[in-house]
N, C-alpha and C positions, 0 to 999 in steps of 0.2 A: 578547747581542743580543736585543732584544724579539721575541717570537713574532709571526708574521703574524696580523693580525686584519682580516677583510673584512666589509663590510656589503652587504646587498642593494642598497642605493642605489649603491654603488660599481660593481656589475656592471650595473645598469640604465643607469648613466651611459655605459658603453662599448657599450651596445646589446643586452644580454642581455634576452630576453623575460620577461615576468612569468609565471613557471611554476615547477614543481618543480626545473627545471635550476639555478636560482639557489642553492637550499640545497645541492644536490648539489655544485655547483662550489665553494662556500665550504668545504664539508666536505673535499673532495679537496685543495684548495690549502692549507688550514690544517694538514692532516695531512702532506702530502708536500712542501710548499714553505714550511714553517713558519719557516725561517731566511732566506727571501728578503724583499726589501723589497716594500712594497705596489705600488710602481711596476713592479717586475719581474714580480710575480705577475699584475697586470692586463695586462701586455704579453703574457704567455703566454696568458691567457684570451682576449685579443683575437685572437690567431692561431687559436686553436681555433674561435672564433666565425666567423671569416672563411672557414675551410675545414674544417668538422667531419669531412668524409669522410676527410681525410688523417690523422686522429687516432683513428679508430674502433678500430684494433688496438693503440693505445698502452696499455701496462699500467696507467698511472696516469691519463692524460687521457682514456682510452677511455670511461669512465663519463659524462663530461661530453659528449663528442662524440656518443655514442649518443643522448642526450636531445635534443641540438640537431638531429640528423638527423630524429628522430621529430617534433620540433616543426615542422620545415620541411615534412615530408610532411603533417602535420595541417593546416597553414595552406593547403596546396594543395587541401584537400577542398572540395567544393561539392555542393550538392543536385543530384539528378537533374533534368533538364529536365521529365521526365514521371514522375509517381509510378506505383508498381505498382497494379494494379487490386485493389479490395477490395469486399466485400459490405457493404451497409447494410441494417439491419432497422428498420422503423418510421420511415422518413425523415421522414414527416409530423409526427412528434413531436419531431424533433431541431432544436435551435437552429442557425442557419447558422454561428455562430462555432465550434461544435464540429465541424461539417463542414470548415470552413477549417483547423482545427487538424489534423484527420486527413489532409487533403490535403497539408499540409506534412510530416507524419510519414512518409507513404509515399514521400516523395521522398528520404529519408535513404539514403545509399549502402549502409548495412547492412540496410535493410529488405528482407524477402523475401516477406512476406504480411501481410494485415491484415483487420480487420472492425470494424464499428461497431454497437453494440447499441442497441435502441430507447429505453433510458433515458439515452442519451448527453447530456452537457451540457459546457459549457466548463470546462477545468481548466488546470493548469500544464503546458505541454509537450504531453503526450498528453491528449486529452479524457477525462473520466470516462466510462466505457463504451466506451473504445477498446481494441482488441486489436491488438497489433503484434508480429509475429515478425521476428527478426533473425538474422543469421548470426554465431554465436560472439561476440556482443556483448550487453552488458546496459546498459540505460538506467535509472539510478536514479529519474529522474522518470517513467519509463515504468511503474515499479512504484508510485511515489507516496510521499508523506511518511509515511503511516501504514502501514508495511510489515506485511504479514500481516493487515491488517484483515479480519475474518471474521465469519461468522454461526455460531451454535451453538444448536441447539434440543434440549431434553430433554423427552420425553413421560413423564409421571409416573402413578403409580397412584392419585392423588387424585381423588375424584369431582368432576365439573364443578360440581355443585350447591354444593360446599363453598366455592367462590369467592364466593358470595353469603352463604351461611350463616355463614362465618368471615371475612367481608370485612376486618374490622379486623386480624385476624391476618395475612392476606396482605399488607396494606399495611405493617404494622409489620415483618414479616420482610424485605420488599423494601427498606424504608428502613434498617433496622439492619444488614443484611448486604451492602450494596453501597456503594461509594465512587466518586464521579465528579469529574472536573475535572482541569485541567493538573497541579496539584501533589498530587493525591490519593495517599495512601499509607497502608498499614496499619502499626501499631506492631509487630505480631507476625505474621511470615509463616511458614507451615509450610514444611518442607523440600520442595524440588521438584527433580527431576532436571535440569531445564533450567538451573538456577542453578549446577550443578556442571560444566557443559560446558567442555571444554578451550579453546574459543575465547575464553572470558573471561580465560584466562591468556596465550594466544598472541598475541592481537591487542591492541595498546595502547589503541585507542579503546574496545573492549569491556571491557577491564580497568578503564578509567576510569569506565565506565557501570555497573559491576556493582552498586554500592551502590544506585543509583537503581532498577535492575531488581529488586533484592530488595524494596525498599519498595513499589514499585508493582505487584508481582505480585498479581493478583486484583482490580485496580481497573479502572475504565472512564474513557474520555476525555470530552471535551465535544462540542459540535456535535451530530452526528446519532447519537452513540453512546447505546445504551439497554440496559436489562434490563427485561423485562416478563413478567407473567403473561398467559396467554391460553388459548384453547380451540382444540385441533386437531380438525378434522373429517377423518377418514380416509375417502377415497372408494374407494380401490383395494383390493379383497379380496386381491389377489396382491402385497401390499406386502412389502418386504424384512424387516420386523420380525416378521412372523407375527401381527400384531394384527388383531382383528376390526374391520370398518368401524364407525364411530361417533365419539363425542365424547370427548376426553381433555383433562385439564389439562396445560399445558405451560409451560416457561420458554423464552423466546427472548432471546438477547443479541447485541449488535453492538458490537464494539470491536476494537482492534488491539494493537500492540506498545508503546504508551505512549511515554514519553520516550526509551526505548532506540531504538525504531525511528525516531523523529523525528530524533534526533541522528545516527544512522547515515545516514539519507537526506540530511541536510544536509551532512555531511562529504564523502560520496562524490559528491554532486552538484557541490559546489564543485571537487573534484578532477577530475571528468569534464570540467567546463568549462575547466579549465586544460589538461588533456591533449588535449582534443578541441574546439578552438574552432570554432564554427559561426556562420552568419549570425544576426544579432540576433533575428530572428523565430522561430528554432528553437533558441535557445541552451539552453533547458531540456531539450532532447532529446540533449544530449551523452552519449556512451556510453563504456563501458570495455571494452576488449578482454579477453575471458576468458582469453587466454593471458598477460596481463600480471599483475604482482603486485597492482596496485590492483584489477583485475577479480576476481581470486581472493579478495582480502580482502572485497570487497563481497559476492560470492556467498556466502561463508561467513557473513558478518554478516547478510545478508538471510535466509538459511535459519534461523539462530539466532533472529532476530526473529520469524519465522513460528512457530517452535515455542514461543517465549515467549508469543506472542499466544494460541496454543491452550491453553497452561497457565493463562493468565489466565482464559479462559472456563471451563475445567474447575473451577477453584477457586471462581469465582463460583457456578456451578451446585451444586457440592458444599455450599457454605455454605447456600444456600437449601433444597436438598433435605433436609439434616440438620435445619435449623430447623423444617421442616414435618413431619418424621418420615415422609418419603416414600421411595419407591424409583423408580429410573429404569427405564422399560420399553424405551425406545429413544432413540437419539441420532442427529442428523444435523448435520453441520458442514462448512464450506468456507471457504477463503480467497477474497478478491476483490481484493487489491492485492499482486500477487506476480509472479514470473517463473519459468517452468518449462522444463526441457529436455525437448522433445517431438519426436516424429518425425511429419512430415506429408508425404504424397506421397513417401515414401522418403527424406526429408532431415531431418537433425537441426536443430532450430531452437530459439531462445530465445523463448518465447511470453510476452509481457507482457500481463497482464490488469489494467488499471487501472480498478477498478470494474466488473469483469465476472466472472461465475461460471463455473468449469470445468463443461463439459457434455458430456464424452466419453460414448461409448456406455455406458449403465447407471450412470453416475456420479451420485450423489445430491447435491442442493444445496438451498439455501433462498433464495428471492427475496422479500424483505419489501415491504410496501406503505408505510404511514405509521402514525401513531398510531391512526387510525380505520379505515384500509383494511386488508383482509386481506393476508397474505403467503402464499406457496405453497411447499410441499415438492415438489421436481421430480426427475425422472429424465432425464438427458441422452440425446439421440438420436444424438450423435456426428456432427453435421452438418459436413462438411469445409469448406464455404464460410465458416463462422463460426469456424474453427479450434477446434472443440469448445468453444464458449463460448455464454453467454447473459447477459442483463442481471443486474445485482447488486441491483436494486430497481426502484422506480417511476421514480427519477431526478427531479431538481429541475426544476420549471417556472418558478421564480423564484429569483434570487440571494438570498443572505441579506439583503443591504441592501434589495432590493426588497420582500422579505417583511415586514421590520420596518416599512417605510414605508407599506405598503398594507393590512396585516392588523391588525385591532384585537384586543385581548385579549378583548373581549366576544364578537366573532365566533368566535374560536377556542374559548372556553369553551362557547359554544352548540353548536358542532359536536361537541365532546367529550361533552357531555350527551346530544345527540341519538343518539350512537352507544354510550352507556353505558360510556364509557371514563374512568377516573380517571388524571390526570396528576400525577406528583410531580416538581417541577422543570420543566425545559423552557422554551423561549422562543418568541417569535413567528417567529424565523428557522426554526424547525422545525415550524411550524403545518402541519396536513394540507393546507391550501390551497396551500402552497408546492411541492407535489409533483404530478407527472403522475398521470393516472388509471392505476392499476396494472392494471386489467382491459384497457385499450387496449394497454398495454405487453405484457401476456401474450399478447394476441391476435396481436401482431406477431411472436411468436417460437414459434409452435406447431411450426415445423419444427425447432426447437432443443431443446425440452424437452417432456415430458409431465407433467401434474400428478397427483400421488399424494394430496395432502392440502392442506387450507386451514387457515391459522392466523389467528384473530381476536384482537387484543389486548383485554385488559380493564383491567389496571392497569399503567401505564407509568412507569418511573423514568428520568430523564435528569439531566444536570447542570443546575444552576440557570441560568435564562435571563437575557438582558439583562445 
């Protein structure tokens, strides 16, 4: 007798929802009912679908029933009528669409606290610059597509005057020792601990992505990712590095977990949407319960992607420092697309910072401006209302489309010349005029951070624009 073969279409035809329960049901039936006819097997599945609670304790059909019960409970979910209260910093600089997104996010049943940073602008699901705390749940799009996107700044022992005296060398080193773009990869990648992590063997998706991760280690993405030379002006004599106030040559980089993080984000966002259906306007905010297998898988993958992003930055800086024959005097770095387990007001929460900088008491961070505007090295004040957070940059004043349609190459080149900045690559979508005024953004968050130093870009490398 032929073995039972079922298709997803067969189960959908008898009313099974489009969700992981279909593949689970097919697997169970083809293993335990393999000698039954398709008609008999579908009859059994119909009974389970009609009354899943009656089969939850069944040794064989219980796996199917449990998923159906979960699905029924999920479909009953609705947003709160009124969202939780949250703090807004620099509201006058924030586009109304970002406010509307945050208003929806704080109505999620799992939301317990929130805040909106002064650089906030429209994003997918959670606005960029949005901070959302949840109870034992993680939202993949609350973290973002570029998991572990981060800043890293290295202060070097190179004289500031050398940036002009050896200008061509600085340009050549920056060009030769960085790679940008979606498919960018190095032919030879040095050994790195992160590539040996057990998660690459234990989780099927990460195992599949390992080769990509190897090739892209130490590269940067497109869009607003950059590596740049610049000058750090240290203002605080009581700085954590023991450096004298004054000017220093520095490297600043901004990028994340590359293709690894993007595919992890895509996979678990799709899974979250299947497991946690929400109204259309908030479907990107679907979450995974951290007690579930999927939630644990995402959490492990997210943390690996964050460590991978950090390793990318360290390798980029290592190559540039070695090529210049320099030494690192100090380093500051931080994530800004990530979720952390933190305790606030005595409660453990999952704090999502999508385009927001951790700013707990005494925590160091970097808030960049634009190609021509300064960035700032800051120390967090631990402001409870902001969930220990600050902005992750100046934030966009224009969408990419609006920028390319309204800014000319001539205007951007003039602004770069006026500020003495060399740009390698880059496009009109990243023109300085497309960003908010960083000084206004910083003035809106003096309660959140104190400034220790200022960074001024001089030579900027980005992916080729347009």
